[in-house]
Each structure stands twice: as C-alpha cells, then as structure tokens.
mmCIF file of the N, C-alpha and C atoms, coordinates in Angstrom:
data_MODEL
# 
_entry.id   MODEL 
# 
loop_
_atom_site.group_PDB 
_atom_site.id 
_atom_site.type_symbol 
_atom_site.label_atom_id 
_atom_site.label_alt_id 
_atom_site.label_comp_id 
_atom_site.label_asym_id 
_atom_site.label_entity_id 
_atom_site.label_seq_id 
_atom_site.pdbx_PDB_ins_code 
_atom_site.Cartn_x 
_atom_site.Cartn_y 
_atom_site.Cartn_z 
_atom_site.occupancy 
_atom_site.B_iso_or_equiv 
_atom_site.pdbx_formal_charge 
_atom_site.auth_seq_id 
_atom_site.auth_comp_id 
_atom_site.auth_asym_id 
_atom_site.auth_atom_id 
_atom_site.pdbx_PDB_model_num 
ATOM 1   N N  . MET A 1 1  ? 0.833   -1.131 0.094   1.00 0.00 ? 1  MET A N  1 
ATOM 2   C CA . MET A 1 1  ? 0.005   0.165  -0.045  1.00 0.00 ? 1  MET A CA 1 
ATOM 3   C C  . MET A 1 1  ? 0.849   1.370  0.021   1.00 0.00 ? 1  MET A C  1 
ATOM 4   N N  . ALA A 1 2  ? 0.311   2.335  -0.576  1.00 0.00 ? 2  ALA A N  1 
ATOM 5   C CA . ALA A 1 2  ? 1.049   3.721  -0.550  1.00 0.00 ? 2  ALA A CA 1 
ATOM 6   C C  . ALA A 1 2  ? 0.263   4.511  -0.124  1.00 0.00 ? 2  ALA A C  1 
ATOM 7   N N  . ASP A 1 3  ? 0.559   5.558  0.444   1.00 0.00 ? 3  ASP A N  1 
ATOM 8   C CA . ASP A 1 3  ? -0.107  6.826  0.872   1.00 0.00 ? 3  ASP A CA 1 
ATOM 9   C C  . ASP A 1 3  ? 0.199   8.202  0.015   1.00 0.00 ? 3  ASP A C  1 
ATOM 10  N N  . LEU A 1 4  ? -1.017  8.717  -0.052  1.00 0.00 ? 4  LEU A N  1 
ATOM 11  C CA . LEU A 1 4  ? -1.095  9.956  -1.260  1.00 0.00 ? 4  LEU A CA 1 
ATOM 12  C C  . LEU A 1 4  ? -1.754  11.161 -0.224  1.00 0.00 ? 4  LEU A C  1 
ATOM 13  N N  . THR A 1 5  ? -1.731  12.222 -0.726  1.00 0.00 ? 5  THR A N  1 
ATOM 14  C CA . THR A 1 5  ? -2.166  13.405 -0.236  1.00 0.00 ? 5  THR A CA 1 
ATOM 15  C C  . THR A 1 5  ? -2.716  14.473 -1.367  1.00 0.00 ? 5  THR A C  1 
ATOM 16  N N  . LEU A 1 6  ? -3.941  14.413 -1.610  1.00 0.00 ? 6  LEU A N  1 
ATOM 17  C CA . LEU A 1 6  ? -4.475  15.244 -2.706  1.00 0.00 ? 6  LEU A CA 1 
ATOM 18  C C  . LEU A 1 6  ? -4.826  16.872 -2.248  1.00 0.00 ? 6  LEU A C  1 
ATOM 19  N N  . ASN A 1 7  ? -4.545  17.595 -2.867  1.00 0.00 ? 7  ASN A N  1 
ATOM 20  C CA . ASN A 1 7  ? -4.931  19.181 -2.309  1.00 0.00 ? 7  ASN A CA 1 
ATOM 21  C C  . ASN A 1 7  ? -6.059  19.297 -3.248  1.00 0.00 ? 7  ASN A C  1 
ATOM 22  N N  . ILE A 1 8  ? -7.048  19.612 -2.485  1.00 0.00 ? 8  ILE A N  1 
ATOM 23  C CA . ILE A 1 8  ? -8.438  19.790 -3.116  1.00 0.00 ? 8  ILE A CA 1 
ATOM 24  C C  . ILE A 1 8  ? -9.072  21.217 -3.197  1.00 0.00 ? 8  ILE A C  1 
ATOM 25  N N  . ASP A 1 9  ? -9.293  21.727 -4.077  1.00 0.00 ? 9  ASP A N  1 
ATOM 26  C CA . ASP A 1 9  ? -9.787  23.188 -3.869  1.00 0.00 ? 9  ASP A CA 1 
ATOM 27  C C  . ASP A 1 9  ? -11.414 23.169 -4.651  1.00 0.00 ? 9  ASP A C  1 
ATOM 28  N N  . GLY A 1 10 ? -12.254 23.753 -3.996  1.00 0.00 ? 10 GLY A N  1 
ATOM 29  C CA . GLY A 1 10 ? -13.699 24.038 -4.073  1.00 0.00 ? 10 GLY A CA 1 
ATOM 30  C C  . GLY A 1 10 ? -14.395 23.255 -3.303  1.00 0.00 ? 10 GLY A C  1 
ATOM 31  N N  . MET A 1 11 ? -13.953 22.414 -2.398  1.00 0.00 ? 11 MET A N  1 
ATOM 32  C CA . MET A 1 11 ? -14.607 21.972 -1.227  1.00 0.00 ? 11 MET A CA 1 
ATOM 33  C C  . MET A 1 11 ? -15.236 23.052 -0.297  1.00 0.00 ? 11 MET A C  1 
ATOM 34  N N  . THR A 1 12 ? -16.764 23.211 -0.172  1.00 0.00 ? 12 THR A N  1 
ATOM 35  C CA . THR A 1 12 ? -16.982 24.337 0.712   1.00 0.00 ? 12 THR A CA 1 
ATOM 36  C C  . THR A 1 12 ? -18.065 23.752 1.770   1.00 0.00 ? 12 THR A C  1 
ATOM 37  N N  . CYS A 1 13 ? -18.431 22.642 1.711   1.00 0.00 ? 13 CYS A N  1 
ATOM 38  C CA . CYS A 1 13 ? -19.243 22.303 2.961   1.00 0.00 ? 13 CYS A CA 1 
ATOM 39  C C  . CYS A 1 13 ? -19.018 20.417 2.945   1.00 0.00 ? 13 CYS A C  1 
ATOM 40  N N  . GLY A 1 14 ? -19.863 20.129 4.051   1.00 0.00 ? 14 GLY A N  1 
ATOM 41  C CA . GLY A 1 14 ? -19.879 18.556 4.326   1.00 0.00 ? 14 GLY A CA 1 
ATOM 42  C C  . GLY A 1 14 ? -20.298 17.647 3.193   1.00 0.00 ? 14 GLY A C  1 
ATOM 43  N N  . GLY A 1 15 ? -21.179 18.191 2.504   1.00 0.00 ? 15 GLY A N  1 
ATOM 44  C CA . GLY A 1 15 ? -21.728 17.468 1.087   1.00 0.00 ? 15 GLY A CA 1 
ATOM 45  C C  . GLY A 1 15 ? -20.508 17.304 0.194   1.00 0.00 ? 15 GLY A C  1 
ATOM 46  N N  . CYS A 1 16 ? -19.572 18.390 0.148   1.00 0.00 ? 16 CYS A N  1 
ATOM 47  C CA . CYS A 1 16 ? -18.555 18.252 -1.031  1.00 0.00 ? 16 CYS A CA 1 
ATOM 48  C C  . CYS A 1 16 ? -17.566 17.038 -0.398  1.00 0.00 ? 16 CYS A C  1 
ATOM 49  N N  . VAL A 1 17 ? -17.525 17.475 1.009   1.00 0.00 ? 17 VAL A N  1 
ATOM 50  C CA . VAL A 1 17 ? -16.361 16.247 1.665   1.00 0.00 ? 17 VAL A CA 1 
ATOM 51  C C  . VAL A 1 17 ? -16.931 14.847 1.434   1.00 0.00 ? 17 VAL A C  1 
ATOM 52  N N  . LYS A 1 18 ? -18.376 14.690 1.524   1.00 0.00 ? 18 LYS A N  1 
ATOM 53  C CA . LYS A 1 18 ? -18.925 13.192 1.314   1.00 0.00 ? 18 LYS A CA 1 
ATOM 54  C C  . LYS A 1 18 ? -18.949 12.751 -0.088  1.00 0.00 ? 18 LYS A C  1 
ATOM 55  N N  . THR A 1 19 ? -18.886 13.946 -0.915  1.00 0.00 ? 19 THR A N  1 
ATOM 56  C CA . THR A 1 19 ? -18.851 13.437 -2.401  1.00 0.00 ? 19 THR A CA 1 
ATOM 57  C C  . THR A 1 19 ? -17.363 12.785 -2.822  1.00 0.00 ? 19 THR A C  1 
ATOM 58  N N  . VAL A 1 20 ? -16.356 13.884 -2.110  1.00 0.00 ? 20 VAL A N  1 
ATOM 59  C CA . VAL A 1 20 ? -14.845 13.504 -2.639  1.00 0.00 ? 20 VAL A CA 1 
ATOM 60  C C  . VAL A 1 20 ? -14.794 12.012 -1.926  1.00 0.00 ? 20 VAL A C  1 
ATOM 61  N N  . GLN A 1 21 ? -15.235 11.522 -0.657  1.00 0.00 ? 21 GLN A N  1 
ATOM 62  C CA . GLN A 1 21 ? -15.017 10.508 -0.043  1.00 0.00 ? 21 GLN A CA 1 
ATOM 63  C C  . GLN A 1 21 ? -15.649 9.385  -0.785  1.00 0.00 ? 21 GLN A C  1 
ATOM 64  N N  . ASP A 1 22 ? -16.838 9.808  -1.262  1.00 0.00 ? 22 ASP A N  1 
ATOM 65  C CA . ASP A 1 22 ? -17.519 8.541  -1.971  1.00 0.00 ? 22 ASP A CA 1 
ATOM 66  C C  . ASP A 1 22 ? -16.826 8.299  -3.148  1.00 0.00 ? 22 ASP A C  1 
ATOM 67  N N  . VAL A 1 23 ? -16.330 9.343  -3.829  1.00 0.00 ? 23 VAL A N  1 
ATOM 68  C CA . VAL A 1 23 ? -15.412 9.002  -5.116  1.00 0.00 ? 23 VAL A CA 1 
ATOM 69  C C  . VAL A 1 23 ? -14.447 8.074  -4.967  1.00 0.00 ? 23 VAL A C  1 
ATOM 70  N N  . LEU A 1 24 ? -13.888 8.498  -3.794  1.00 0.00 ? 24 LEU A N  1 
ATOM 71  C CA . LEU A 1 24 ? -12.348 8.024  -3.650  1.00 0.00 ? 24 LEU A CA 1 
ATOM 72  C C  . LEU A 1 24 ? -12.611 6.463  -3.094  1.00 0.00 ? 24 LEU A C  1 
ATOM 73  N N  . ASP A 1 25 ? -13.455 6.351  -2.327  1.00 0.00 ? 25 ASP A N  1 
ATOM 74  C CA . ASP A 1 25 ? -13.929 5.040  -1.507  1.00 0.00 ? 25 ASP A CA 1 
ATOM 75  C C  . ASP A 1 25 ? -14.084 3.991  -2.441  1.00 0.00 ? 25 ASP A C  1 
ATOM 76  N N  . THR A 1 26 ? -15.073 4.463  -3.706  1.00 0.00 ? 26 THR A N  1 
ATOM 77  C CA . THR A 1 26 ? -15.340 3.350  -4.599  1.00 0.00 ? 26 THR A CA 1 
ATOM 78  C C  . THR A 1 26 ? -14.523 2.981  -5.575  1.00 0.00 ? 26 THR A C  1 
ATOM 79  N N  . MET A 1 27 ? -13.365 3.333  -5.508  1.00 0.00 ? 27 MET A N  1 
ATOM 80  C CA . MET A 1 27 ? -12.362 3.308  -6.696  1.00 0.00 ? 27 MET A CA 1 
ATOM 81  C C  . MET A 1 27 ? -11.453 1.799  -6.203  1.00 0.00 ? 27 MET A C  1 
ATOM 82  N N  . ALA A 1 28 ? -11.430 1.019  -7.309  1.00 0.00 ? 28 ALA A N  1 
ATOM 83  C CA . ALA A 1 28 ? -10.459 -0.246 -7.157  1.00 0.00 ? 28 ALA A CA 1 
ATOM 84  C C  . ALA A 1 28 ? -9.359  0.157  -6.873  1.00 0.00 ? 28 ALA A C  1 
ATOM 85  N N  . GLY A 1 29 ? -8.586  -0.600 -5.450  1.00 0.00 ? 29 GLY A N  1 
ATOM 86  C CA . GLY A 1 29 ? -7.300  -0.481 -4.900  1.00 0.00 ? 29 GLY A CA 1 
ATOM 87  C C  . GLY A 1 29 ? -7.204  0.455  -3.703  1.00 0.00 ? 29 GLY A C  1 
ATOM 88  N N  . VAL A 1 30 ? -8.300  1.217  -3.596  1.00 0.00 ? 30 VAL A N  1 
ATOM 89  C CA . VAL A 1 30 ? -8.309  2.344  -2.395  1.00 0.00 ? 30 VAL A CA 1 
ATOM 90  C C  . VAL A 1 30 ? -8.807  1.635  -1.155  1.00 0.00 ? 30 VAL A C  1 
ATOM 91  N N  . SER A 1 31 ? -7.900  1.544  -0.069  1.00 0.00 ? 31 SER A N  1 
ATOM 92  C CA . SER A 1 31 ? -8.166  0.999  1.025   1.00 0.00 ? 31 SER A CA 1 
ATOM 93  C C  . SER A 1 31 ? -8.562  1.708  2.295   1.00 0.00 ? 31 SER A C  1 
ATOM 94  N N  . ASP A 1 32 ? -8.383  3.037  2.188   1.00 0.00 ? 32 ASP A N  1 
ATOM 95  C CA . ASP A 1 32 ? -8.775  3.643  3.274   1.00 0.00 ? 32 ASP A CA 1 
ATOM 96  C C  . ASP A 1 32 ? -8.856  5.178  2.913   1.00 0.00 ? 32 ASP A C  1 
ATOM 97  N N  . THR A 1 33 ? -9.633  6.384  2.942   1.00 0.00 ? 33 THR A N  1 
ATOM 98  C CA . THR A 1 33 ? -9.793  7.873  2.620   1.00 0.00 ? 33 THR A CA 1 
ATOM 99  C C  . THR A 1 33 ? -9.858  8.549  3.756   1.00 0.00 ? 33 THR A C  1 
ATOM 100 N N  . ALA A 1 34 ? -9.541  9.845  3.907   1.00 0.00 ? 34 ALA A N  1 
ATOM 101 C CA . ALA A 1 34 ? -9.671  10.580 5.020   1.00 0.00 ? 34 ALA A CA 1 
ATOM 102 C C  . ALA A 1 34 ? -9.847  12.077 4.265   1.00 0.00 ? 34 ALA A C  1 
ATOM 103 N N  . VAL A 1 35 ? -10.888 12.828 4.270   1.00 0.00 ? 35 VAL A N  1 
ATOM 104 C CA . VAL A 1 35 ? -10.838 13.831 3.679   1.00 0.00 ? 35 VAL A CA 1 
ATOM 105 C C  . VAL A 1 35 ? -11.022 14.744 4.655   1.00 0.00 ? 35 VAL A C  1 
ATOM 106 N N  . SER A 1 36 ? -10.498 16.101 4.687   1.00 0.00 ? 36 SER A N  1 
ATOM 107 C CA . SER A 1 36 ? -10.649 17.217 5.513   1.00 0.00 ? 36 SER A CA 1 
ATOM 108 C C  . SER A 1 36 ? -10.916 18.551 4.787   1.00 0.00 ? 36 SER A C  1 
ATOM 109 N N  . LEU A 1 37 ? -11.957 19.061 5.031   1.00 0.00 ? 37 LEU A N  1 
ATOM 110 C CA . LEU A 1 37 ? -12.826 20.548 4.552   1.00 0.00 ? 37 LEU A CA 1 
ATOM 111 C C  . LEU A 1 37 ? -11.725 21.447 5.016   1.00 0.00 ? 37 LEU A C  1 
ATOM 112 N N  . GLU A 1 38 ? -11.450 21.323 6.258   1.00 0.00 ? 38 GLU A N  1 
ATOM 113 C CA . GLU A 1 38 ? -10.602 22.490 6.642   1.00 0.00 ? 38 GLU A CA 1 
ATOM 114 C C  . GLU A 1 38 ? -9.272  22.497 6.073   1.00 0.00 ? 38 GLU A C  1 
ATOM 115 N N  . ALA A 1 39 ? -8.458  21.374 5.895   1.00 0.00 ? 39 ALA A N  1 
ATOM 116 C CA . ALA A 1 39 ? -6.977  21.216 5.210   1.00 0.00 ? 39 ALA A CA 1 
ATOM 117 C C  . ALA A 1 39 ? -7.046  21.438 3.612   1.00 0.00 ? 39 ALA A C  1 
ATOM 118 N N  . LYS A 1 40 ? -8.451  21.373 3.268   1.00 0.00 ? 40 LYS A N  1 
ATOM 119 C CA . LYS A 1 40 ? -8.586  20.954 1.764   1.00 0.00 ? 40 LYS A CA 1 
ATOM 120 C C  . LYS A 1 40 ? -7.917  19.920 1.065   1.00 0.00 ? 40 LYS A C  1 
ATOM 121 N N  . GLN A 1 41 ? -7.855  18.787 1.809   1.00 0.00 ? 41 GLN A N  1 
ATOM 122 C CA . GLN A 1 41 ? -6.854  17.671 1.647   1.00 0.00 ? 41 GLN A CA 1 
ATOM 123 C C  . GLN A 1 41 ? -7.664  16.387 1.646   1.00 0.00 ? 41 GLN A C  1 
ATOM 124 N N  . ALA A 1 42 ? -7.304  15.608 0.741   1.00 0.00 ? 42 ALA A N  1 
ATOM 125 C CA . ALA A 1 42 ? -7.665  13.905 0.939   1.00 0.00 ? 42 ALA A CA 1 
ATOM 126 C C  . ALA A 1 42 ? -6.391  12.911 1.368   1.00 0.00 ? 42 ALA A C  1 
ATOM 127 N N  . GLN A 1 43 ? -6.545  12.336 2.181   1.00 0.00 ? 43 GLN A N  1 
ATOM 128 C CA . GLN A 1 43 ? -5.230  11.356 2.538   1.00 0.00 ? 43 GLN A CA 1 
ATOM 129 C C  . GLN A 1 43 ? -5.675  10.126 2.156   1.00 0.00 ? 43 GLN A C  1 
ATOM 130 N N  . VAL A 1 44 ? -4.994  9.472  1.075   1.00 0.00 ? 44 VAL A N  1 
ATOM 131 C CA . VAL A 1 44 ? -5.651  8.045  0.573   1.00 0.00 ? 44 VAL A CA 1 
ATOM 132 C C  . VAL A 1 44 ? -4.542  7.052  0.633   1.00 0.00 ? 44 VAL A C  1 
ATOM 133 N N  . SER A 1 45 ? -5.073  5.780  1.335   1.00 0.00 ? 45 SER A N  1 
ATOM 134 C CA . SER A 1 45 ? -4.140  4.860  1.151   1.00 0.00 ? 45 SER A CA 1 
ATOM 135 C C  . SER A 1 45 ? -4.747  3.772  -0.140  1.00 0.00 ? 45 SER A C  1 
ATOM 136 N N  . TYR A 1 46 ? -3.812  3.677  -0.966  1.00 0.00 ? 46 TYR A N  1 
ATOM 137 C CA . TYR A 1 46 ? -4.219  2.905  -2.123  1.00 0.00 ? 46 TYR A CA 1 
ATOM 138 C C  . TYR A 1 46 ? -2.885  1.794  -2.542  1.00 0.00 ? 46 TYR A C  1 
ATOM 139 N N  . ASP A 1 47 ? -3.551  0.849  -3.328  1.00 0.00 ? 47 ASP A N  1 
ATOM 140 C CA . ASP A 1 47 ? -2.409  -0.032 -4.123  1.00 0.00 ? 47 ASP A CA 1 
ATOM 141 C C  . ASP A 1 47 ? -2.101  0.404  -5.371  1.00 0.00 ? 47 ASP A C  1 
ATOM 142 N N  . PRO A 1 48 ? -0.835  0.963  -5.166  1.00 0.00 ? 48 PRO A N  1 
ATOM 143 C CA . PRO A 1 48 ? -0.407  1.344  -6.754  1.00 0.00 ? 48 PRO A CA 1 
ATOM 144 C C  . PRO A 1 48 ? -0.196  0.439  -7.891  1.00 0.00 ? 48 PRO A C  1 
ATOM 145 N N  . GLY A 1 49 ? -0.472  -0.911 -7.465  1.00 0.00 ? 49 GLY A N  1 
ATOM 146 C CA . GLY A 1 49 ? -0.565  -2.031 -8.723  1.00 0.00 ? 49 GLY A CA 1 
ATOM 147 C C  . GLY A 1 49 ? -1.926  -1.972 -9.181  1.00 0.00 ? 49 GLY A C  1 
ATOM 148 N N  . ILE A 1 50 ? -3.001  -1.213 -8.722  1.00 0.00 ? 50 ILE A N  1 
ATOM 149 C CA . ILE A 1 50 ? -4.324  -1.238 -9.132  1.00 0.00 ? 50 ILE A CA 1 
ATOM 150 C C  . ILE A 1 50 ? -4.576  0.104  -9.627  1.00 0.00 ? 50 ILE A C  1 
ATOM 151 N N  . VAL A 1 51 ? -4.156  1.182  -8.897  1.00 0.00 ? 51 VAL A N  1 
ATOM 152 C CA . VAL A 1 51 ? -4.784  2.563  -9.181  1.00 0.00 ? 51 VAL A CA 1 
ATOM 153 C C  . VAL A 1 51 ? -3.559  3.553  -8.803  1.00 0.00 ? 51 VAL A C  1 
ATOM 154 N N  . SER A 1 52 ? -3.628  4.482  -10.075 1.00 0.00 ? 52 SER A N  1 
ATOM 155 C CA . SER A 1 52 ? -2.436  5.406  -9.874  1.00 0.00 ? 52 SER A CA 1 
ATOM 156 C C  . SER A 1 52 ? -2.725  6.745  -9.127  1.00 0.00 ? 52 SER A C  1 
ATOM 157 N N  . PRO A 1 53 ? -1.973  7.544  -8.780  1.00 0.00 ? 53 PRO A N  1 
ATOM 158 C CA . PRO A 1 53 ? -2.233  8.845  -8.377  1.00 0.00 ? 53 PRO A CA 1 
ATOM 159 C C  . PRO A 1 53 ? -2.772  9.402  -9.124  1.00 0.00 ? 53 PRO A C  1 
ATOM 160 N N  . GLU A 1 54 ? -2.281  9.517  -10.715 1.00 0.00 ? 54 GLU A N  1 
ATOM 161 C CA . GLU A 1 54 ? -3.256  10.252 -11.608 1.00 0.00 ? 54 GLU A CA 1 
ATOM 162 C C  . GLU A 1 54 ? -4.710  9.860  -11.623 1.00 0.00 ? 54 GLU A C  1 
ATOM 163 N N  . GLU A 1 55 ? -4.934  8.630  -11.713 1.00 0.00 ? 55 GLU A N  1 
ATOM 164 C CA . GLU A 1 55 ? -6.002  8.201  -11.548 1.00 0.00 ? 55 GLU A CA 1 
ATOM 165 C C  . GLU A 1 55 ? -7.222  8.610  -10.456 1.00 0.00 ? 55 GLU A C  1 
ATOM 166 N N  . LEU A 1 56 ? -6.749  8.758  -9.224  1.00 0.00 ? 56 LEU A N  1 
ATOM 167 C CA . LEU A 1 56 ? -7.205  8.989  -8.143  1.00 0.00 ? 56 LEU A CA 1 
ATOM 168 C C  . LEU A 1 56 ? -7.638  10.589 -8.459  1.00 0.00 ? 56 LEU A C  1 
ATOM 169 N N  . ALA A 1 57 ? -6.660  11.422 -8.799  1.00 0.00 ? 57 ALA A N  1 
ATOM 170 C CA . ALA A 1 57 ? -7.033  12.941 -9.101  1.00 0.00 ? 57 ALA A CA 1 
ATOM 171 C C  . ALA A 1 57 ? -7.947  13.073 -10.037 1.00 0.00 ? 57 ALA A C  1 
ATOM 172 N N  . ALA A 1 58 ? -7.668  12.481 -11.185 1.00 0.00 ? 58 ALA A N  1 
ATOM 173 C CA . ALA A 1 58 ? -8.779  12.742 -12.240 1.00 0.00 ? 58 ALA A CA 1 
ATOM 174 C C  . ALA A 1 58 ? -10.197 12.292 -11.718 1.00 0.00 ? 58 ALA A C  1 
ATOM 175 N N  . ALA A 1 59 ? -10.254 11.406 -10.857 1.00 0.00 ? 59 ALA A N  1 
ATOM 176 C CA . ALA A 1 59 ? -11.530 10.700 -10.422 1.00 0.00 ? 59 ALA A CA 1 
ATOM 177 C C  . ALA A 1 59 ? -12.315 11.846 -9.674  1.00 0.00 ? 59 ALA A C  1 
ATOM 178 N N  . VAL A 1 60 ? -11.709 12.667 -8.675  1.00 0.00 ? 60 VAL A N  1 
ATOM 179 C CA . VAL A 1 60 ? -11.779 13.705 -7.992  1.00 0.00 ? 60 VAL A CA 1 
ATOM 180 C C  . VAL A 1 60 ? -12.135 15.260 -9.202  1.00 0.00 ? 60 VAL A C  1 
ATOM 181 N N  . ALA A 1 61 ? -11.198 15.069 -9.724  1.00 0.00 ? 61 ALA A N  1 
ATOM 182 C CA . ALA A 1 61 ? -11.573 16.273 -10.693 1.00 0.00 ? 61 ALA A CA 1 
ATOM 183 C C  . ALA A 1 61 ? -12.779 16.046 -11.704 1.00 0.00 ? 61 ALA A C  1 
ATOM 184 N N  . GLU A 1 62 ? -13.114 14.935 -11.774 1.00 0.00 ? 62 GLU A N  1 
ATOM 185 C CA . GLU A 1 62 ? -14.259 14.595 -12.544 1.00 0.00 ? 62 GLU A CA 1 
ATOM 186 C C  . GLU A 1 62 ? -15.587 14.864 -11.841 1.00 0.00 ? 62 GLU A C  1 
ATOM 187 N N  . ALA A 1 63 ? -15.399 14.811 -10.791 1.00 0.00 ? 63 ALA A N  1 
ATOM 188 C CA . ALA A 1 63 ? -16.716 15.340 -9.373  1.00 0.00 ? 63 ALA A CA 1 
ATOM 189 C C  . ALA A 1 63 ? -16.752 16.818 -9.365  1.00 0.00 ? 63 ALA A C  1 
ATOM 190 N N  . GLY A 1 64 ? -15.845 17.804 -10.142 1.00 0.00 ? 64 GLY A N  1 
ATOM 191 C CA . GLY A 1 64 ? -16.066 18.625 -9.904  1.00 0.00 ? 64 GLY A CA 1 
ATOM 192 C C  . GLY A 1 64 ? -14.867 19.671 -9.340  1.00 0.00 ? 64 GLY A C  1 
ATOM 193 N N  . PHE A 1 65 ? -14.137 19.041 -8.904  1.00 0.00 ? 65 PHE A N  1 
ATOM 194 C CA . PHE A 1 65 ? -13.155 19.726 -7.778  1.00 0.00 ? 65 PHE A CA 1 
ATOM 195 C C  . PHE A 1 65 ? -11.594 20.008 -8.555  1.00 0.00 ? 65 PHE A C  1 
ATOM 196 N N  . GLU A 1 66 ? -11.090 21.081 -7.954  1.00 0.00 ? 66 GLU A N  1 
ATOM 197 C CA . GLU A 1 66 ? -9.512  21.119 -8.519  1.00 0.00 ? 66 GLU A CA 1 
ATOM 198 C C  . GLU A 1 66 ? -8.946  20.280 -7.821  1.00 0.00 ? 66 GLU A C  1 
ATOM 199 N N  . VAL A 1 67 ? -7.653  19.313 -8.492  1.00 0.00 ? 67 VAL A N  1 
ATOM 200 C CA . VAL A 1 67 ? -7.002  18.756 -7.442  1.00 0.00 ? 67 VAL A CA 1 
ATOM 201 C C  . VAL A 1 67 ? -5.322  18.783 -7.898  1.00 0.00 ? 67 VAL A C  1 
ATOM 202 N N  . SER A 1 68 ? -4.710  18.977 -6.659  1.00 0.00 ? 68 SER A N  1 
ATOM 203 C CA . SER A 1 68 ? -3.228  18.694 -7.003  1.00 0.00 ? 68 SER A CA 1 
ATOM 204 C C  . SER A 1 68 ? -2.541  18.013 -6.108  1.00 0.00 ? 68 SER A C  1 
ATOM 205 N N  . PHE A 1 69 ? -1.158  17.656 -6.397  1.00 0.00 ? 69 PHE A N  1 
ATOM 206 C CA . PHE A 1 69 ? -0.283  16.742 -5.417  1.00 0.00 ? 69 PHE A CA 1 
ATOM 207 C C  . PHE A 1 69 ? 0.401   17.386 -4.677  1.00 0.00 ? 69 PHE A C  1 
# 
C-alpha cells in the first residue's frame, strides 16, 4: 500500500467532503480515505498496482473539484 495526499480546491461544505470521500472509496485499489474540509486535502491509502495517483486525482476532478499533488 502507498499513501497519497491530494490537495483539493472547491470543497465548501460537508456535502463536498462526502462526495470526494465517496468517489475515492468506490475506486478499485483504495483501502482508506480521510477527507478534510479545513485542510482542503484528502489522505488516500491505495494499492499502486491497481490504481495510480493520476487516476485518483482525475476521479476527484471529474466530480467537479480542482486537484493537485
């Protein structure tokens, strides 16, 4: 497993946090996520043999948020 921090702009409420959490939790290879509205970040534990950091970021971006590493 590997850990990744995604910086996420555009989250404004608990609903946004839930959306990001749900997007990441449903991806193959993701074992754990913790999303913080205050820090504007998501901490993700994932299997790099199944999913890449770029795929994780793209999924969050597709949900309508700006993402960087």
